[in-house]
C-alpha positions as CSV (number, residue, x, y, z in Angstrom):
1,M,153.3,-29.0,43.0
2,L,153.0,-32.8,41.8
3,T,152.3,-35.1,44.2
4,L,152.7,-39.3,44.9
5,R,148.9,-38.7,45.9
6,Q,148.1,-37.6,42.6
7,M,150.2,-40.1,40.7
8,R,148.7,-42.9,42.6
9,Y,145.4,-41.6,42.1
10,F,145.7,-41.3,38.5
11,E,147.2,-44.8,38.4
12,A,144.0,-46.5,39.8
13,L,142.0,-43.8,37.4
14,A,143.9,-45.0,34.3
15,T,143.5,-49.0,35.8
16,T,139.8,-48.9,36.5
17,R,139.0,-46.5,34.1
18,H,136.4,-45.1,36.4
19,F,136.1,-42.4,38.7
20,G,134.0,-44.6,41.2
21,K,135.9,-47.4,41.4
22,A,138.9,-45.4,40.9
23,A,138.2,-43.7,44.3
24,E,137.4,-47.2,46.2
25,M,140.2,-48.8,45.0
26,V,142.7,-45.3,47.2
27,H,140.0,-45.4,49.6
28,V,139.1,-42.1,49.1
29,S,135.7,-40.1,48.4
30,Q,135.0,-39.5,44.1
31,P,135.3,-35.7,44.2
32,A,138.4,-35.8,46.3
33,L,140.0,-38.1,43.6
34,S,138.4,-35.7,40.7
35,T,140.0,-33.0,42.3
36,Q,143.5,-34.7,42.4
37,I,143.2,-35.4,39.0
38,M,142.4,-31.9,37.8
39,E,145.3,-30.6,39.9
40,L,147.5,-33.1,38.2
41,E,146.5,-32.0,34.6
42,D,146.6,-28.2,35.6
43,H,150.3,-28.5,36.9
44,L,151.5,-30.6,33.9
45,G,149.0,-28.1,31.5
46,A,147.7,-31.2,29.3
47,Q,144.4,-32.7,29.8
48,L,145.0,-36.5,30.8
49,V,141.6,-38.1,30.8
50,E,138.0,-37.8,28.3
51,R,135.5,-38.2,30.7
52,S,132.1,-39.1,29.8
53,R,128.7,-41.1,31.2
54,A,130.4,-44.2,30.1
55,G,133.9,-44.2,31.8
56,V,137.3,-42.9,31.5
57,L,139.6,-42.6,28.3
58,L,143.2,-41.6,28.6
59,T,144.4,-39.1,26.0
60,A,147.1,-39.9,23.8
61,K,149.4,-37.4,26.5
62,G,147.4,-39.5,29.1
63,E,148.9,-42.6,28.0
64,E,152.4,-41.3,28.1
65,V,152.4,-39.7,31.5
66,L,151.0,-43.1,32.9
67,S,153.7,-45.0,31.4
68,R,156.1,-42.5,33.1
69,I,154.3,-42.2,36.7
70,R,154.3,-46.1,36.6
71,V,158.1,-46.4,36.7
72,I,158.2,-43.6,39.3
73,L,155.8,-45.6,41.4
74,S,157.4,-48.6,41.5
75,A,160.7,-46.9,42.0
76,V,159.2,-45.8,45.2
77,D,157.7,-49.1,46.4
78,D,160.9,-50.7,45.6
79,L,162.3,-47.5,48.0
80,E,159.7,-48.3,51.1
81,E,160.5,-51.8,51.0
82,T,164.4,-51.3,50.9
83,A,163.7,-49.2,54.2
84,R,160.7,-52.1,55.3
85,R,163.1,-55.2,55.2
86,K,164.9,-54.1,57.9
87,S,161.6,-56.0,60.0
88,G,162.6,-59.2,58.6
89,V,161.7,-61.4,55.8
90,L,158.6,-60.9,54.2
91,A,157.2,-58.7,56.8
92,G,154.8,-56.5,55.5
93,P,153.1,-56.4,52.6
94,I,153.5,-58.5,49.1
95,R,151.8,-58.9,46.2
96,I,151.3,-62.1,44.5
97,G,149.8,-62.8,40.9
98,I,149.4,-66.4,40.4
99,I,148.2,-67.9,37.2
100,P,144.8,-69.8,37.1
101,T,146.0,-73.0,36.5
102,V,147.9,-72.9,39.4
103,A,146.5,-70.9,42.2
104,P,143.6,-73.2,43.1
105,Y,145.6,-76.0,44.0
106,L,148.5,-73.8,45.7
107,V,146.9,-71.1,47.2
108,P,144.7,-73.0,49.7
109,K,147.8,-74.1,51.4
110,L,150.2,-71.4,50.7
111,I,148.2,-68.7,52.4
112,P,148.0,-70.5,55.8
113,Y,151.5,-71.5,55.6
114,L,153.0,-68.3,55.0
115,R,150.8,-66.5,57.9
116,Q,152.1,-69.2,60.4
117,A,155.6,-68.7,59.3
118,Y,155.5,-65.4,58.6
119,P,152.8,-63.8,61.4
120,A,153.7,-59.8,59.8
121,I,152.8,-60.9,56.2
122,E,150.0,-58.6,54.3
123,I,149.2,-61.0,51.7
124,E,147.5,-59.2,48.3
125,L,146.9,-62.0,45.7
126,K,146.2,-61.9,42.0
127,E,144.8,-64.5,39.4
128,A,145.4,-63.6,35.8
129,V,147.5,-65.2,32.6
130,T,151.6,-64.6,32.7
131,D,150.5,-61.8,29.8
132,R,148.8,-59.8,32.4
133,L,151.2,-61.0,35.4
134,A,154.3,-60.1,33.7
135,A,152.7,-56.6,32.9
136,E,152.1,-55.4,36.5
137,L,155.2,-56.9,37.6
138,S,157.0,-54.8,35.3
139,D,154.8,-52.1,36.4
140,G,155.4,-52.5,39.8
141,R,151.9,-53.3,40.6
142,L,152.8,-57.2,41.5
143,D,155.8,-58.0,43.9
144,A,156.1,-61.9,42.5
145,V,154.5,-64.3,39.8
146,I,153.9,-67.7,40.1
147,A,153.7,-68.9,36.5
148,A,154.9,-71.5,34.5
149,L,158.3,-70.8,32.4
150,P,159.8,-68.9,31.1
151,V,159.0,-65.8,31.5
152,E,161.4,-63.7,30.3
153,A,162.4,-59.8,30.2
154,D,165.2,-58.0,31.2
155,N,164.5,-56.5,34.5
156,F,163.4,-59.5,35.3
157,A,164.5,-62.5,38.0
158,T,163.1,-66.1,37.8
159,K,163.8,-69.0,39.9
160,A,162.4,-72.2,38.9
161,L,161.0,-74.1,41.4
162,F,159.2,-77.7,40.4
163,A,158.6,-80.0,37.5
164,D,154.6,-80.2,37.3
165,R,153.9,-83.4,35.1
166,F,151.4,-83.6,32.6
167,Y,148.8,-86.2,32.8
168,M,146.0,-87.2,30.3
169,A,142.6,-87.2,31.6
170,M,139.2,-88.4,30.5
171,A,135.9,-89.5,32.0
172,K,135.5,-92.8,33.6
173,N,133.1,-94.1,31.8
174,D,134.8,-93.0,28.1
175,R,135.0,-96.3,26.0
176,E,138.2,-95.5,24.6
177,V,140.9,-97.6,25.7
178,L,144.5,-95.9,26.3
179,T,147.7,-97.6,27.0
180,S,149.1,-97.0,30.3
181,P,151.3,-95.2,30.2
182,M,150.3,-93.4,27.1
183,T,152.7,-91.6,24.2
184,E,151.9,-88.2,22.7
185,N,151.1,-89.9,19.2
186,Q,148.5,-91.5,21.4
187,V,146.3,-88.3,21.5
188,D,143.4,-88.1,19.1
189,A,143.0,-84.1,18.2
190,E,139.7,-84.6,17.6
191,R,138.9,-85.0,21.3
192,L,141.1,-83.0,23.0
193,L,139.9,-79.8,24.6
194,L,142.1,-76.7,25.5
195,L,141.6,-73.7,27.4
196,E,140.8,-70.3,25.3
197,E,143.9,-68.3,23.9
198,G,146.0,-66.7,26.4
199,H,146.5,-69.5,29.0
200,C,149.9,-70.7,28.7
201,L,148.4,-74.2,29.6
202,R,146.8,-74.0,26.3
203,D,150.2,-73.6,24.7
204,Q,151.7,-76.6,26.8
205,A,149.0,-79.0,25.7
206,L,150.0,-77.9,21.9
207,A,153.2,-78.5,22.7
208,V,152.9,-81.8,24.5
209,C,150.5,-83.5,21.6
210,G,152.5,-81.5,19.0
211,T,151.9,-84.5,16.5
212,A,148.2,-84.4,16.5
213,D,146.4,-82.7,13.6
214,R,145.7,-78.6,14.7
215,R,142.5,-78.1,12.2
216,S,140.7,-81.4,14.1
217,L,140.8,-79.3,17.7
218,V,138.0,-78.7,19.4
219,N,138.0,-75.5,20.9
220,F,135.4,-74.8,23.4
221,G,137.2,-71.2,24.8
222,A,137.0,-72.8,28.6
223,T,138.6,-70.1,31.0
224,S,139.5,-72.5,33.7
225,M,141.0,-75.7,34.6
226,A,137.6,-77.0,37.1
227,T,135.3,-76.2,34.0
228,L,137.4,-78.1,31.5
229,L,137.4,-80.8,33.6
230,Q,134.0,-81.0,34.4
231,M,133.3,-81.2,30.3
232,V,135.6,-84.1,30.5
233,S,134.0,-85.8,33.1
234,H,130.6,-85.5,31.1
235,D,133.0,-87.4,28.3
236,M,133.0,-84.5,26.1
237,G,136.8,-85.5,25.5
238,M,139.9,-85.5,27.0
239,T,142.7,-82.8,28.4
240,L,146.1,-82.8,29.6
241,I,145.6,-81.7,33.6
242,P,149.1,-81.0,35.5
243,E,150.2,-83.3,38.6
244,M,149.2,-80.7,41.0
245,A,145.3,-80.5,40.3
246,V,145.2,-83.9,40.1
247,A,144.8,-85.1,43.8
248,S,141.7,-82.3,44.0
249,E,140.1,-82.8,41.0
250,T,139.4,-86.1,40.8
251,V,137.5,-86.1,43.9
252,R,134.7,-83.8,42.5
253,N,134.7,-84.8,38.7
254,N,134.4,-88.7,37.8
255,L,138.0,-88.9,36.1
256,R,140.0,-91.1,34.8
257,I,144.0,-90.4,34.9
258,V,146.6,-91.9,32.5
259,P,150.4,-91.1,32.7
260,F,152.1,-90.2,29.9
261,A,155.5,-93.0,29.2
262,E,158.7,-91.5,30.4
263,P,159.9,-89.0,29.8
264,A,156.7,-88.0,30.7
265,P,156.3,-84.1,29.2
266,S,155.7,-81.5,32.3
267,R,155.8,-77.6,32.6
268,E,158.4,-76.2,35.1
269,I,156.7,-73.6,37.9
270,G,158.5,-70.7,39.0
271,L,158.8,-67.8,40.6
272,I,159.3,-64.0,38.6
273,W,160.4,-60.8,40.6
274,R,161.8,-57.6,39.6
275,K,165.7,-57.6,40.0
276,S,165.8,-54.1,41.1
277,S,163.4,-54.7,43.8
278,G,166.0,-55.4,46.6
279,R,163.9,-58.4,48.0
280,T,166.1,-61.3,47.3
281,E,165.4,-62.6,51.2
282,D,161.8,-62.4,50.6
283,M,161.7,-64.0,47.2
284,A,164.4,-66.9,48.8
285,A,161.5,-67.3,51.7
286,L,158.6,-67.3,49.2
287,A,160.3,-69.5,46.8
288,Q,161.0,-72.2,49.7
289,A,157.2,-71.8,51.2
290,V,155.7,-72.7,47.5
291,V,157.7,-76.1,47.2
292,A,156.2,-76.5,50.7
293,C,153.1,-76.5,49.7
294,V,152.4,-78.4,46.1
295,P,150.2,-80.7,45.8
296,T,151.2,-84.3,44.5
297,V,149.6,-87.5,43.3
298,A,149.7,-90.0,45.4
299,G,152.2,-92.7,45.4
300,T,154.5,-90.3,43.2
301,T,157.7,-88.3,43.7
302,D,157.0,-85.7,46.8
303,A,157.8,-82.0,45.8
304,T,160.9,-82.0,47.6
305,E,162.2,-84.2,45.3
306,R,160.8,-82.4,42.6
307,M,161.9,-79.3,43.0
308,A,164.2,-77.6,40.4
309,K,167.7,-76.6,40.1
310,P,167.9,-72.8,41.3
311,T,169.6,-72.3,37.9
312,T,167.1,-73.9,36.0
313,T,164.5,-72.2,34.0
314,A,163.7,-74.8,31.6
315,D,161.1,-74.6,28.1
316,I,158.2,-76.4,27.9
317,S,159.3,-79.2,25.2
């Protein structure tokens, strides 16, 4: 008989591609997990995985079965959540994905806030780029994603939370003089530093500085905002910095922050979840918590006033 246990073990194995890591993920011994995978293969009459010393590969049939199993497990999780909601708002597990240019600045305030406001909450966080988070949300491995909008899919619901304005970050000892407030055409493409491919902030920076000659762009392949800003503080160039990062990054880096002229470029940060999850009340509470915890630049509009209209999912322009 096909069981949920076998499906969860197989999903863990497909995710980790390693029997030992998969066993740790589902909190069982490696032999127990291996036995359940073999029973699953016997029941389905097909080989699902290729076993080798180098790791695990899924067969073509394994890939097909995985996609179906993830749909089933997502539906089961949604069913369990529907039953659990009787316990109250944000009671029990919630798996939240956050993009890397938001997580370091939001999480230190958001987690204590949620734990104090909702004592029964059980939070699991994942930091990754938007495409990966969207895939895991769609597969049911995440319950909500906090990212820059738009993030679109037929089964996603989105709620715009706040506008996060962009500034230009330079080293304090940078000899280049920029007019403050600056305009996009003042950006020197040869000195503009960007995150590596896959980060939405890279695309947003290119959109803001769209008039720059992209052939002159310097691509260091930095994987985090912290790395990029350290490079900037050592006078290796300049980069776009979102408002929510300014307060913490100017404390630990030798930075000069230059605002843009109005209308200042910005990104729209939003909350994304599956329409089928039935967690509307939880998502409304989570959205309110995020807005309450957004860091701002001293002297600028507070997060409540920056809060986006609920029906807005504006593109970056």
